[in-house]
MOPAC internal coordinates of N, CA, C and O (Angstrom, degrees):
PM7 1SCF
backbone

  N    0.0000 0     0.00 0     0.00 0    0    0    0
  C    1.4342 1     0.00 0     0.00 0    1    0    0
  C    1.5261 1   108.51 1     0.00 0    2    1    0
  O    1.2310 1   120.43 1   -59.51 1    3    2    1
  N    1.3090 1   116.78 1   120.49 1    3    2    1
  C    1.4558 1   121.15 1   173.16 1    5    3    2
  C    1.5105 1   107.55 1  -114.57 1    6    5    3
  O    1.2310 1   120.55 1   -32.54 1    7    6    5
  N    1.3109 1   116.56 1   147.46 1    7    6    5
  C    1.4557 1   119.44 1  -177.73 1    9    7    6
  C    1.5157 1   110.47 1  -149.61 1   10    9    7
  O    1.2310 1   121.26 1   -40.46 1   11   10    9
  N    1.3503 1   115.19 1   139.54 1   11   10    9
  C    1.4590 1   119.54 1   174.60 1   13   11   10
  C    1.5265 1   108.69 1   -85.62 1   14   13   11
  O    1.2310 1   120.33 1   140.08 1   15   14   13
  N    1.3216 1   116.98 1   -39.92 1   15   14   13
  C    1.4661 1   122.43 1   170.46 1   17   15   14
  C    1.5271 1   106.64 1  -143.91 1   18   17   15
  O    1.2310 1   120.63 1   -60.39 1   19   18   17
  N    1.3158 1   116.39 1   119.61 1   19   18   17
  C    1.4656 1   121.34 1   176.03 1   21   19   18
  C    1.5186 1   106.50 1  -117.94 1   22   21   19
  O    1.2310 1   121.36 1   -65.27 1   23   22   21
  N    1.3303 1   114.99 1   114.73 1   23   22   21
  C    1.4610 1   120.43 1  -178.67 1   25   23   22
  C    1.5232 1   108.19 1  -130.45 1   26   25   23
  O    1.2310 1   121.51 1  -141.36 1   27   26   25
  N    1.3318 1   114.71 1    38.64 1   27   26   25
  C    1.4610 1   122.91 1  -177.60 1   29   27   26
  C    1.5183 1   107.77 1  -158.03 1   30   29   27
  O    1.2310 1   120.65 1    11.29 1   31   30   29
  N    1.3412 1   116.37 1  -168.71 1   31   30   29
  C    1.4724 1   121.00 1   176.61 1   33   31   30
  C    1.5175 1   110.11 1  -110.94 1   34   33   31
  O    1.2310 1   121.15 1   -34.22 1   35   34   33
  N    1.3205 1   115.41 1   145.78 1   35   34   33
  C    1.4614 1   122.54 1   175.30 1   37   35   34
  C    1.5215 1   106.45 1  -134.30 1   38   37   35
  O    1.2310 1   120.31 1   -35.23 1   39   38   37
  N    1.3271 1   117.02 1   144.77 1   39   38   37
  C    1.4605 1   118.58 1  -178.35 1   41   39   38
  C    1.5241 1   111.57 1  -142.41 1   42   41   39
  O    1.2310 1   122.27 1   -24.13 1   43   42   41
  N    1.3323 1   113.26 1   155.87 1   43   42   41
  C    1.4650 1   123.14 1   175.96 1   45   43   42
  C    1.5227 1   107.46 1  -139.33 1   46   45   43
  O    1.2310 1   120.45 1   -29.70 1   47   46   45
  N    1.3320 1   116.75 1   150.30 1   47   46   45
  C    1.4646 1   121.24 1   178.03 1   49   47   46
  C    1.5193 1   110.02 1  -115.09 1   50   49   47
  O    1.2310 1   121.10 1   -33.44 1   51   50   49
  N    1.3531 1   115.51 1   146.56 1   51   50   49
  C    1.4621 1   121.86 1   179.21 1   53   51   50
  C    1.5175 1   109.82 1  -142.05 1   54   53   51
  O    1.2310 1   119.84 1   -49.13 1   55   54   53
  N    1.3315 1   117.92 1   130.87 1   55   54   53
  C    1.4676 1   119.22 1   170.97 1   57   55   54
  C    1.5307 1   108.53 1   -76.27 1   58   57   55
  O    1.2310 1   120.62 1   -51.93 1   59   58   57
  N    1.3321 1   116.41 1   128.07 1   59   58   57
  C    1.4574 1   121.29 1  -176.49 1   61   59   58
  C    1.5153 1   110.73 1  -134.30 1   62   61   59
  O    1.2310 1   121.04 1   -18.46 1   63   62   61
  N    1.3314 1   115.62 1   161.54 1   63   62   61
  C    1.4626 1   122.09 1  -179.04 1   65   63   62
  C    1.5281 1   110.60 1  -116.95 1   66   65   63
  O    1.2310 1   121.33 1   -21.25 1   67   66   65
  N    1.3269 1   115.07 1   158.75 1   67   66   65
  C    1.4599 1   121.49 1   177.66 1   69   67   66
  C    1.5222 1   110.06 1   -52.67 1   70   69   67
  O    1.2310 1   120.75 1   -50.01 1   71   70   69
  N    1.3257 1   116.17 1   129.99 1   71   70   69
  C    1.4533 1   121.21 1   178.38 1   73   71   70
  C    1.5136 1   115.09 1    90.30 1   74   73   71
  O    1.2310 1   120.01 1   169.17 1   75   74   73
  N    1.3512 1   117.59 1   -10.83 1   75   74   73
  C    1.4663 1   118.82 1   175.87 1   77   75   74
  C    1.5270 1   109.13 1   -58.79 1   78   77   75
  O    1.2310 1   121.41 1   -35.62 1   79   78   77
  N    1.3252 1   114.91 1   144.38 1   79   78   77
  C    1.4630 1   120.72 1   178.69 1   81   79   78
  C    1.5273 1   107.89 1  -116.47 1   82   81   79
  O    1.2310 1   121.23 1   -50.16 1   83   82   81
  N    1.3310 1   115.26 1   129.84 1   83   82   81
  C    1.4561 1   121.66 1   178.03 1   85   83   82
  C    1.5258 1   107.64 1  -108.09 1   86   85   83
  O    1.2310 1   121.08 1   -66.53 1   87   86   85
  N    1.3438 1   115.54 1   113.47 1   87   86   85
  C    1.4647 1   120.43 1   175.23 1   89   87   86
  C    1.5244 1   107.31 1   -78.48 1   90   89   87
  O    1.2310 1   121.12 1   -57.65 1   91   90   89
  N    1.3160 1   115.45 1   122.35 1   91   90   89
  C    1.4614 1   121.81 1  -174.75 1   93   91   90
  C    1.5191 1   109.63 1  -116.13 1   94   93   91
  O    1.2310 1   121.05 1   -49.94 1   95   94   93
  N    1.3290 1   115.60 1   130.06 1   95   94   93
  C    1.4599 1   121.49 1   177.62 1   97   95   94
  C    1.5181 1   108.68 1  -124.92 1   98   97   95
  O    1.2310 1   120.71 1   -52.87 1   99   98   97
  N    1.3233 1   116.24 1   127.13 1   99   98   97
  C    1.4604 1   122.51 1   177.12 1  101   99   98
  C    1.5222 1   107.81 1  -117.79 1  102  101   99
  O    1.2310 1   120.87 1   -53.21 1  103  102  101
  N    1.3315 1   115.93 1   126.79 1  103  102  101
  C    1.4605 1   122.03 1   171.38 1  105  103  102
  C    1.5183 1   105.92 1  -115.68 1  106  105  103
  O    1.2310 1   120.93 1   -67.68 1  107  106  105
  N    1.3202 1   115.83 1   112.32 1  107  106  105
  C    1.4672 1   121.40 1  -177.03 1  109  107  106
  C    1.5193 1   108.76 1  -113.70 1  110  109  107
  O    1.2310 1   121.06 1   -79.67 1  111  110  109
  N    1.3526 1   115.57 1   100.33 1  111  110  109
  C    1.4640 1   120.99 1  -178.81 1  113  111  110
  C    1.5256 1   111.96 1   -86.49 1  114  113  111
  O    1.2310 1   120.50 1   155.51 1  115  114  113
  N    1.3388 1   116.65 1   -24.49 1  115  114  113
  C    1.4613 1   120.91 1  -178.86 1  117  115  114
  C    1.5203 1   108.06 1  -165.86 1  118  117  115
  O    1.2310 1   120.01 1   -22.44 1  119  118  117
  N    1.3119 1   117.59 1   157.56 1  119  118  117
  C    1.4507 1   121.39 1  -179.88 1  121  119  118
  C    1.5201 1   110.65 1    69.80 1  122  121  119
  O    1.2310 1   120.76 1    23.69 1  123  122  121
  N    1.3388 1   116.15 1  -156.31 1  123  122  121
  C    1.4668 1   120.06 1   179.13 1  125  123  122
  C    1.5234 1   110.91 1  -140.34 1  126  125  123
  O    1.2310 1   121.54 1   -21.82 1  127  126  125
  N    1.3269 1   114.66 1   158.18 1  127  126  125
  C    1.4676 1   122.15 1  -176.59 1  129  127  126
  C    1.5249 1   109.23 1  -131.07 1  130  129  127
  O    1.2310 1   120.95 1   -44.01 1  131  130  129
  N    1.3266 1   115.80 1   135.99 1  131  130  129
  C    1.4591 1   122.96 1   173.63 1  133  131  130
  C    1.5224 1   108.08 1  -115.69 1  134  133  131
  O    1.2310 1   120.48 1   -34.76 1  135  134  133
  N    1.3370 1   116.68 1   145.24 1  135  134  133
  C    1.4659 1   121.25 1   177.52 1  137  135  134
  C    1.5195 1   108.76 1  -129.45 1  138  137  135
  O    1.2310 1   121.52 1   -44.73 1  139  138  137
  N    1.3383 1   114.70 1   135.27 1  139  138  137
  C    1.4612 1   120.50 1   172.76 1  141  139  138
  C    1.5191 1   107.92 1  -133.44 1  142  141  139
  O    1.2310 1   121.07 1   -46.17 1  143  142  141
  N    1.3396 1   115.56 1   133.83 1  143  142  141
  C    1.4672 1   122.04 1   176.25 1  145  143  142
  C    1.5183 1   106.85 1  -120.84 1  146  145  143
  O    1.2310 1   121.13 1   -56.69 1  147  146  145
  N    1.3459 1   115.44 1   123.31 1  147  146  145
  C    1.4690 1   120.88 1  -177.52 1  149  147  146
  C    1.5167 1   110.56 1  -128.73 1  150  149  147
  O    1.2310 1   120.92 1   -31.30 1  151  150  149
  N    1.3471 1   115.85 1   148.70 1  151  150  149
  C    1.4657 1   119.72 1   172.93 1  153  151  150
  C    1.5290 1   108.66 1   -81.34 1  154  153  151
  O    1.2310 1   120.47 1     3.26 1  155  154  153
  N    1.3331 1   116.71 1  -176.74 1  155  154  153
  C    1.4666 1   120.63 1  -175.04 1  157  155  154
  C    1.5264 1   113.13 1   -68.16 1  158  157  155
  O    1.2310 1   120.06 1   164.55 1  159  158  157
  N    1.3311 1   117.49 1   -15.45 1  159  158  157
  C    1.4671 1   122.13 1   177.46 1  161  159  158
  C    1.5323 1   111.37 1   -90.46 1  162  161  159
  O    1.2310 1   120.38 1   178.89 1  163  162  161
  N    1.3435 1   116.89 1    -1.11 1  163  162  161
  C    1.4584 1   120.98 1  -178.59 1  165  163  162
  C    1.5152 1   114.30 1    83.76 1  166  165  163
  O    1.2310 1   120.49 1  -169.97 1  167  166  165
  N    1.3489 1   116.68 1    10.03 1  167  166  165
  C    1.4658 1   120.76 1   178.55 1  169  167  166
  C    1.5250 1   109.14 1   -82.89 1  170  169  167
  O    1.2310 1   120.34 1   -52.11 1  171  170  169
  N    1.3451 1   116.95 1   127.89 1  171  170  169
  C    1.4685 1   118.90 1  -177.30 1  173  171  170
  C    1.5300 1   112.97 1   -74.30 1  174  173  171
  O    1.2310 1   121.34 1   -42.60 1  175  174  173
  N    1.3372 1   115.04 1   137.40 1  175  174  173
  C    1.4597 1   122.18 1   171.43 1  177  175  174
  C    1.5174 1   109.73 1  -100.90 1  178  177  175
  O    1.2310 1   121.07 1   154.52 1  179  178  177
  N    1.3380 1   115.56 1   -25.48 1  179  178  177
  C    1.4578 1   121.34 1   178.51 1  181  179  178
  C    1.5223 1   107.18 1  -155.42 1  182  181  179
  O    1.2310 1   120.38 1   -41.76 1  183  182  181
  N    1.3099 1   116.87 1   138.24 1  183  182  181
  C    1.4626 1   121.51 1   176.60 1  185  183  182
  C    1.5197 1   108.36 1  -154.62 1  186  185  183
  O    1.2310 1   121.45 1   -55.63 1  187  186  185
  N    1.3315 1   114.83 1   124.37 1  187  186  185
  C    1.4660 1   119.34 1  -179.25 1  189  187  186
  C    1.5286 1   108.23 1  -151.56 1  190  189  187
  O    1.2310 1   120.84 1   -33.40 1  191  190  189
  N    1.3205 1   116.00 1   146.60 1  191  190  189
  C    1.4598 1   121.17 1   178.43 1  193  191  190
  C    1.5194 1   109.87 1  -117.24 1  194  193  191
  O    1.2310 1   121.36 1   -24.69 1  195  194  193
  N    1.3317 1   115.00 1   155.31 1  195  194  193
  C    1.4615 1   120.57 1   176.06 1  197  195  194
  C    1.5111 1   114.26 1    58.09 1  198  197  195
  O    1.2310 1   120.74 1  -134.38 1  199  198  197
  N    1.3282 1   116.19 1    45.62 1  199  198  197
  C    1.4715 1   120.48 1  -175.09 1  201  199  198
  C    1.5286 1   110.17 1   -75.78 1  202  201  199
  O    1.2310 1   120.04 1   -54.58 1  203  202  201
  N    1.3281 1   117.53 1   125.42 1  203  202  201
  C    1.4673 1   120.72 1   176.67 1  205  203  202
  C    1.5381 1   110.10 1   -79.46 1  206  205  203
  O    1.2310 1   120.22 1    -4.13 1  207  206  205
  N    1.3137 1   117.19 1   175.87 1  207  206  205
  C    1.4600 1   121.11 1   173.65 1  209  207  206
  C    1.5292 1   107.91 1   -55.81 1  210  209  207
  O    1.2310 1   121.18 1   -56.03 1  211  210  209
  N    1.3298 1   115.36 1   123.97 1  211  210  209
  C    1.4672 1   119.47 1  -175.31 1  213  211  210
  C    1.5185 1   110.91 1  -167.91 1  214  213  211
  O    1.2310 1   121.39 1   -12.24 1  215  214  213
  N    1.3325 1   114.94 1   167.76 1  215  214  213
  C    1.4596 1   123.45 1   173.24 1  217  215  214
  C    1.5191 1   107.53 1  -130.45 1  218  217  215
  O    1.2310 1   120.48 1   -45.50 1  219  218  217
  N    1.3391 1   116.69 1   134.50 1  219  218  217
  C    1.4547 1   120.44 1   179.89 1  221  219  218
  C    1.5252 1   109.68 1  -157.31 1  222  221  219
  O    1.2310 1   121.25 1    -9.41 1  223  222  221
  N    1.3370 1   115.22 1   170.59 1  223  222  221
  C    1.4672 1   122.21 1  -179.67 1  225  223  222
  C    1.5191 1   109.92 1  -110.05 1  226  225  223
  O    1.2310 1   121.50 1   -35.49 1  227  226  225
  N    1.3247 1   114.74 1   144.51 1  227  226  225
  C    1.4607 1   121.57 1   169.85 1  229  227  226
  C    1.5285 1   105.76 1  -117.60 1  230  229  227
  O    1.2310 1   120.31 1   -60.15 1  231  230  229
  N    1.3311 1   117.01 1   119.85 1  231  230  229
  C    1.4648 1   121.59 1  -179.15 1  233  231  230
  C    1.5262 1   108.14 1   -99.32 1  234  233  231
  O    1.2310 1   121.22 1   -49.74 1  235  234  233
  N    1.3226 1   115.27 1   130.26 1  235  234  233
  C    1.4663 1   122.05 1  -176.52 1  237  235  234
  C    1.5293 1   109.59 1   -85.66 1  238  237  235
  O    1.2310 1   120.76 1   -47.22 1  239  238  237
  N    1.3433 1   116.16 1   132.78 1  239  238  237
  C    1.4630 1   120.99 1  -172.92 1  241  239  238
  C    1.5275 1   114.31 1   -96.13 1  242  241  239
  O    1.2310 1   119.69 1   162.87 1  243  242  241
  N    1.3506 1   118.20 1   -17.13 1  243  242  241
  C    1.4669 1   119.06 1   179.43 1  245  243  242
  C    1.5275 1   110.08 1  -156.48 1  246  245  243
  O    1.2310 1   120.72 1   -25.49 1  247  246  245
  N    1.3355 1   116.23 1   154.51 1  247  246  245
  C    1.4586 1   121.38 1   176.74 1  249  247  246
  C    1.5240 1   108.84 1   -62.44 1  250  249  247
  O    1.2310 1   120.33 1   -50.04 1  251  250  249
  N    1.3246 1   116.97 1   129.96 1  251  250  249
  C    1.4636 1   120.75 1   179.22 1  253  251  250
  C    1.5299 1   108.31 1   179.26 1  254  253  251
  O    1.2310 1   120.82 1    -4.45 1  255  254  253
  N    1.3240 1   116.03 1   175.55 1  255  254  253
  C    1.4534 1   121.58 1   170.10 1  257  255  254
  C    1.5230 1   106.91 1   -99.52 1  258  257  255
  O    1.2310 1   120.96 1   -55.04 1  259  258  257
  N    1.3199 1   115.76 1   124.96 1  259  258  257
  C    1.4564 1   121.88 1  -175.15 1  261  259  258
  C    1.5230 1   110.40 1  -108.58 1  262  261  259
  O    1.2310 1   121.10 1   -38.39 1  263  262  261
  N    1.3236 1   115.50 1   141.61 1  263  262  261
  C    1.4587 1   121.97 1   176.21 1  265  263  262
  C    1.5274 1   108.26 1  -105.16 1  266  265  263
  O    1.2310 1   121.38 1   -55.45 1  267  266  265
  N    1.3248 1   114.96 1   124.55 1  267  266  265
  C    1.4610 1   123.07 1   178.24 1  269  267  266
  C    1.5262 1   107.19 1  -102.58 1  270  269  267
  O    1.2310 1   120.32 1   -65.51 1  271  270  269
  N    1.3263 1   116.99 1   114.49 1  271  270  269
  C    1.4609 1   121.91 1  -178.37 1  273  271  270
  C    1.5249 1   109.59 1  -113.54 1  274  273  271
  O    1.2310 1   121.24 1   -52.56 1  275  274  273
  N    1.3242 1   115.23 1   127.44 1  275  274  273
  C    1.4649 1   122.40 1   176.53 1  277  275  274
  C    1.5268 1   106.78 1  -113.97 1  278  277  275
  O    1.2310 1   120.85 1   -55.17 1  279  278  277
  N    1.3232 1   115.98 1   124.83 1  279  278  277
  C    1.4584 1   121.42 1   177.46 1  281  279  278
  C    1.5175 1   108.38 1  -116.36 1  282  281  279
  O    1.2310 1   121.20 1   -55.09 1  283  282  281
  N    1.3230 1   115.31 1   124.91 1  283  282  281
  C    1.4553 1   120.21 1   179.41 1  285  283  282
  C    1.5106 1   111.07 1  -106.70 1  286  285  283
  O    1.2310 1   121.68 1   -33.77 1  287  286  285
  N    1.3081 1   114.38 1   146.23 1  287  286  285
  C    1.4607 1   122.26 1   175.90 1  289  287  286
  C    1.5304 1   106.50 1  -122.37 1  290  289  287
  O    1.2310 1   121.44 1   -88.82 1  291  290  289
  N    1.3571 1   114.84 1    91.18 1  291  290  289
  C    1.4757 1   121.79 1  -174.20 1  293  291  290
  C    1.5254 1   109.89 1    52.36 1  294  293  291
  O    1.2310 1   121.26 1  -137.99 1  295  294  293
  N    1.3247 1   115.19 1    42.01 1  295  294  293
  C    1.4653 1   121.61 1  -173.36 1  297  295  294
  C    1.5271 1   112.43 1   -89.62 1  298  297  295
  O    1.2310 1   121.21 1   -36.06 1  299  298  297
  N    1.3279 1   115.29 1   143.94 1  299  298  297
  C    1.4594 1   123.73 1   171.05 1  301  299  298
  C    1.5138 1   106.74 1  -125.67 1  302  301  299
  O    1.2310 1   120.03 1   -43.28 1  303  302  301
  N    1.3388 1   117.55 1   136.72 1  303  302  301
  C    1.4552 1   120.81 1   177.95 1  305  303  302
  C    1.5125 1   111.58 1   143.20 1  306  305  303
  O    1.2310 1   120.88 1    37.84 1  307  306  305
  N    1.3392 1   115.92 1  -142.16 1  307  306  305
  C    1.4607 1   120.35 1  -178.71 1  309  307  306
  C    1.5249 1   110.25 1  -157.98 1  310  309  307
  O    1.2310 1   122.20 1   -22.09 1  311  310  309
  N    1.3326 1   113.40 1   157.91 1  311  310  309
  C    1.4706 1   121.65 1   173.86 1  313  311  310
  C    1.5165 1   106.50 1  -136.48 1  314  313  311
  O    1.2310 1   120.33 1   -45.44 1  315  314  313
  N    1.3367 1   116.98 1   134.56 1  315  314  313
  C    1.4674 1   119.62 1   174.85 1  317  315  314
  C    1.5183 1   110.21 1  -130.88 1  318  317  315
  O    1.2310 1   121.81 1   -36.91 1  319  318  317
  N    1.3264 1   114.13 1   143.09 1  319  318  317
  C    1.4700 1   123.05 1   175.71 1  321  319  318
  C    1.5152 1   106.34 1  -123.00 1  322  321  319
  O    1.2310 1   120.26 1   -64.53 1  323  322  321
  N    1.3394 1   117.10 1   115.47 1  323  322  321
  C    1.4593 1   120.67 1  -178.14 1  325  323  322
  C    1.5234 1   108.91 1  -124.02 1  326  325  323
  O    1.2310 1   121.12 1   -57.95 1  327  326  325
  N    1.3280 1   115.47 1   122.05 1  327  326  325
  C    1.4642 1   120.63 1   177.96 1  329  327  326
  C    1.5141 1   109.08 1   -77.03 1  330  329  327
  O    1.2310 1   120.98 1   -49.92 1  331  330  329
  N    1.3363 1   115.73 1   130.08 1  331  330  329
  C    1.4718 1   120.61 1   177.36 1  333  331  330
  C    1.4961 1   110.11 1   -71.25 1  334  333  331
  O    1.2310 1   120.10 1   180.00 1  335  334  333

């Protein structure tokens, strides 16, 4: 997801398996970005607010379809989720 101005939420869903690793890259040029990852029951696997430019891993704990939600607050930059 790339955005020139993100002042709302955007989401994508992915079917994932236990032990899958999602390489996550956040480029925050302005504003702030929040990320939440939830399984199909709405249980969070990852949740963080005000994420600066960074790279990190999200490890999946159980087979399910996960929703990745990115919320921007006057944000400029990009977020990527890549399954290894």
